[in-house]
C-alpha positions as a printed Julia matrix, in Angstrom:
313×3 Matrix{Float64}:
 150.37  112.98   -6.23
 150.43  115.5    -9.07
 147.4   115.07  -11.37
 146.48  116.56  -14.72
 142.74  116.31  -15.35
 141.38  116.2   -18.91
 137.69  116.58  -19.76
 135.06  118.71  -21.43
 131.3   118.22  -20.71
 129.25  118.73  -17.57
 129.66  115.23  -16.2
 133.44  115.61  -16.51
 133.13  118.76  -14.42
 131.23  116.8   -11.77
 134.04  114.24  -11.57
 136.62  117.03  -11.26
 134.61  118.61   -8.46
 134.48  115.25   -6.62
 138.26  114.83   -6.93
 138.79  118.27   -5.43
 136.32  117.66   -2.6
 138.05  114.41   -1.64
 141.61  115.77   -1.9
 142.46  112.9    -4.23
 145.67  114.62   -5.26
 147.11  117.92   -6.36
 145.41  119.02   -9.57
 148.27  120.86  -11.27
 146.32  121.67  -14.44
 143.04  121.07  -16.22
 143.08  120.37  -19.96
 139.9   120.98  -21.94
 138.86  121.76  -25.49
 139.06  125.32  -26.88
 136.1   127.65  -26.4
 133.47  127.2   -29.09
 130.95  129.53  -30.65
 127.34  128.63  -29.88
 123.85  130.09  -29.74
 122.23  132.62  -32.01
 124.81  135.25  -31.17
 127.66  132.84  -31.94
 129.41  133.87  -28.76
 132.44  131.98  -27.54
 131.4   129.51  -24.86
 133.8   127.78  -22.47
 133.35  124.1   -21.63
 131.75  123.14  -18.29
 135.15  121.8   -17.17
 136.77  125.17  -17.86
 134.03  126.96  -15.92
 134.55  124.85  -12.8
 138.35  124.95  -13.13
 138.29  128.74  -13.21
 135.91  128.82  -10.27
 138.37  126.64   -8.34
 141.31  128.75   -9.58
 143.01  125.85  -11.32
 145.34  126.4   -14.29
 143.56  125.69  -17.6
 145.15  124.51  -20.85
 143.17  124.48  -24.1
 145.36  123.09  -26.89
 143.77  122.97  -30.34
 145.42  119.6   -30.86
 147.3   117.07  -28.76
 149.37  116.04  -31.77
 151.38  119.18  -31.28
 154.8   119.0   -29.68
 154.31  122.31  -27.89
 151.11  121.06  -26.21
 152.78  117.81  -25.15
 155.84  119.7   -23.89
 153.59  122.0   -21.86
 151.93  119.04  -20.13
 155.28  117.32  -19.64
 156.63  120.44  -17.92
 153.99  119.99  -15.2
 155.6   116.65  -14.19
 152.28  114.88  -13.58
 152.33  111.53  -11.77
 148.91  110.67  -13.19
 146.62  111.93  -15.93
 142.87  111.41  -15.47
 140.71  111.55  -18.61
 136.91  111.9   -18.47
 135.24  112.52  -21.84
 137.95  114.8   -23.14
 136.85  114.11  -26.69
 140.14  113.28  -28.42
 142.46  110.27  -28.5
 145.71  110.8   -26.61
 148.93  110.19  -28.58
 151.52  107.77  -27.21
 153.96  110.58  -26.41
 151.39  111.98  -24.0
 150.39  108.59  -22.58
 154.02  107.92  -21.67
 154.47  111.06  -19.56
 153.03  110.13  -16.12
 154.61  107.31  -14.1
 151.17  105.95  -13.18
 149.79  106.3   -16.69
 146.54  107.82  -17.91
 143.32  106.58  -16.33
 140.01  106.93  -18.15
 136.39  106.53  -17.03
 134.28  104.88  -19.74
 130.48  104.51  -19.32
 130.07  100.83  -20.2
 131.29   97.46  -19.0
 134.2    97.11  -21.39
 134.83   95.49  -23.81
 131.12   96.03  -24.53
 130.28   99.33  -26.19
 133.63  100.81  -27.04
 133.52  104.08  -28.94
 131.6   107.37  -28.77
 128.02  106.4   -27.81
 128.0   103.66  -25.14
 125.15  105.09  -23.05
 122.89  105.74  -26.03
 123.57  102.22  -27.31
 122.77  100.54  -23.99
 119.33  102.18  -23.78
 118.57  101.87  -27.49
 119.34   98.14  -27.42
 117.07   97.51  -24.45
 119.77   96.53  -21.95
 118.63   96.26  -18.33
 122.06   97.05  -16.91
 125.32   98.71  -17.84
 128.26  100.03  -15.84
 131.32  102.19  -15.55
 134.88  101.07  -16.31
 138.14  102.54  -15.07
 140.79  101.71  -17.62
 144.43  102.4   -18.37
 144.59  104.22  -21.68
 146.58  102.94  -24.61
 146.69  104.41  -28.15
 143.56  102.5   -29.24
 139.86  103.36  -28.96
 138.88  102.11  -25.47
 141.15   99.07  -25.86
 143.35   99.5   -22.77
 143.38   97.13  -19.79
 140.57   97.52  -17.25
 141.48   98.34  -13.64
 138.04   98.2   -12.04
 134.35   98.18  -12.97
 130.96   98.65  -11.37
 127.58   97.6   -12.75
 124.52   99.84  -12.68
 120.87   99.03  -13.36
 119.12  100.87  -16.18
 115.72  102.17  -15.08
 112.83  102.05  -17.55
 112.59  105.85  -17.29
 116.3   106.52  -17.84
 117.32  108.79  -20.69
 120.86  109.03  -22.01
 121.16  112.23  -19.98
 120.03  110.79  -16.63
 121.92  107.52  -17.07
 125.14  109.32  -18.04
 124.83  111.47  -14.92
 124.39  108.41  -12.69
 127.22  106.51  -14.35
 129.76  109.28  -13.88
 128.57  109.94  -10.36
 129.35  106.29   -9.64
 132.53  106.58  -11.7
 133.79  109.49   -9.59
 133.44  107.35   -6.46
 135.17  104.44   -8.19
 138.03  106.72   -9.2
 138.43  108.09   -5.66
 138.65  104.55   -4.26
 141.09  103.43   -6.94
 143.76  106.12   -7.13
 145.72  105.17   -3.99
 145.63  101.37   -4.6
 146.66  101.97   -8.21
 149.65  104.05   -7.11
 150.54  101.38   -4.54
 150.38   98.71   -7.27
 147.75   96.7    -5.38
 145.23   97.12   -8.2
 146.08   94.98  -11.21
 144.95   95.8   -14.75
 143.14   93.1   -16.71
 143.48   92.81  -20.48
 140.2    93.15  -22.36
 138.9    90.19  -24.35
 138.88   91.71  -27.82
 136.74   88.85  -29.15
 133.87   90.12  -26.96
 134.21   93.76  -28.01
 131.33   95.72  -29.53
 131.81   99.1   -31.19
 129.43  102.07  -31.07
 129.11  104.73  -33.73
 128.8   108.49  -33.47
 125.16  109.58  -33.22
 123.83  111.77  -36.04
 120.7   113.93  -36.25
 119.17  111.47  -38.72
 119.25  108.71  -36.07
 116.39  110.44  -34.26
 113.92  110.29  -37.18
 111.1   107.96  -36.11
 110.48  104.81  -38.13
 106.81  104.14  -37.45
 107.06  100.53  -38.58
 108.98   99.78  -35.4
 107.25   98.51  -32.27
 106.14  101.25  -29.83
 108.3    99.81  -27.04
 111.31  100.19  -29.34
 110.41  103.77  -30.27
 110.01  104.63  -26.59
 113.53  103.28  -25.98
 114.86  105.31  -28.89
 113.25  108.44  -27.47
 114.99  107.85  -24.13
 118.28  106.94  -25.83
 118.27  110.1   -27.96
 117.48  112.48  -25.09
 118.78  115.19  -25.02
 120.05  114.93  -28.63
 118.94  114.48  -31.36
 115.61  113.5   -29.79
 112.92  111.32  -31.36
 111.17  113.35  -34.05
 108.97  113.25  -37.11
 107.38  115.77  -39.48
 103.87  117.17  -39.9
 102.7   119.97  -42.17
 106.29  120.72  -43.16
 107.51  121.14  -39.59
 109.47  118.98  -37.2
 107.73  117.54  -34.14
 109.84  116.27  -31.26
 108.41  113.72  -28.85
 109.75  114.66  -25.43
 107.87  112.15  -23.3
 106.18  108.97  -24.49
 104.74  105.68  -23.29
 103.28  102.77  -25.22
 100.31  100.46  -25.49
 100.5    97.15  -27.36
  96.93   96.14  -26.49
  95.43   98.59  -28.98
  95.36   97.49  -32.6
  94.65   99.87  -35.48
  93.89   99.44  -39.15
  95.41  102.85  -39.88
  98.86  102.96  -41.5
 102.0   103.45  -39.4
 102.57  107.09  -38.48
  98.84  107.88  -38.23
  97.84  110.22  -35.41
  94.88  108.96  -33.36
  92.83  110.52  -30.61
  92.96  108.31  -27.53
  89.58  108.27  -25.86
  90.68  106.24  -22.8
  93.59  108.39  -21.73
  94.45  111.96  -20.79
  97.46  111.58  -23.08
  94.91  112.32  -25.83
  97.04  111.43  -28.86
  99.01  108.46  -30.03
 100.86  107.38  -33.14
 100.23  104.03  -34.84
 103.49  102.09  -34.82
 104.39   98.44  -35.21
 101.82   96.35  -33.36
 100.48   99.09  -31.11
 100.36  102.76  -30.21
 103.12  105.12  -29.12
 101.35  107.39  -26.64
 102.48  111.01  -26.8
 102.64  112.64  -23.38
 104.69  115.75  -24.23
 105.72  117.04  -27.65
 107.15  120.15  -29.24
 106.3   121.57  -32.64
 109.16  123.35  -34.4
 109.33  126.97  -33.24
 106.91  126.4   -30.36
 107.15  125.51  -26.67
 106.75  121.98  -25.31
 103.13  121.05  -24.65
 101.11  118.05  -23.48
  99.48  115.77  -26.03
  96.07  116.74  -24.68
  96.7   120.49  -25.12
  98.33  119.98  -28.52
  95.21  118.28  -29.84
  93.09  121.21  -28.6
  95.34  123.71  -30.37
  95.86  121.67  -33.54
  92.75  119.49  -34.01
  93.61  118.94  -37.67
  96.47  116.67  -36.68
  94.0   113.87  -35.9
  94.26  111.18  -38.61
  97.27  112.93  -40.17
 100.19  110.71  -41.11
 103.59  111.73  -39.82
 106.56  111.53  -42.15
């Protein structure tokens, strides 16, 4: 089977590597986004998928747009039987969807129709879900609206961040894809239409989403911190600088008369500092002041004793 693989980030690269290792088909080309400038030097940086494709000596295509007849014609000339899409980053136009005889299969990190859209993993952690899953779906022109071929559920650990959960979901998704390709080609796997009435839609995450609202309960803020790791992180401001909270826990047994956002020294814990929030304390295990390295709460208090009783903004 001739396969065109489309993807961009690191977890897409992991799926591609799994496909190669299991000889799931002949990868005739890899399609990824154009190189982007990043870092202080603004150097062009290739996507993780491009890096692994070049390492495996696979042909790489990087069209600036898929709504370009030349790009579609280039993919059509490869005569793919199947297109596999894993976090490519753009919707595929119908002209492209119609090319392969077995369609375009997509791995989506939620149990569709729940959490369609760009931030399903973040949303599942942020909302306090105890489980989520991975869906293999047949793409149509809509946003995650195509029929589902197969799904697998996965438990969300109370230490999971968006980064760790995404990794586990696509690791499971790669296995699901490997098991599904042959039955799909043999027509023994049947697609099931999604129940649109049960659909929920996620929004694109912005930097402002990570700004801590200290009126929220500490358990909620701890979830937000995990949901927004690695980006944009949970953060606040002190003395005109941003502070990111890289590792937190919470205590609802401690009550404080100080206003939300107040920094307290914790006498019963090596965590040393906490922030008054909701009905308890968000304990700060590791934090990072703008322009500085990450540091434990205990060491931060030693270096910046004036932060005690300050109110974060």
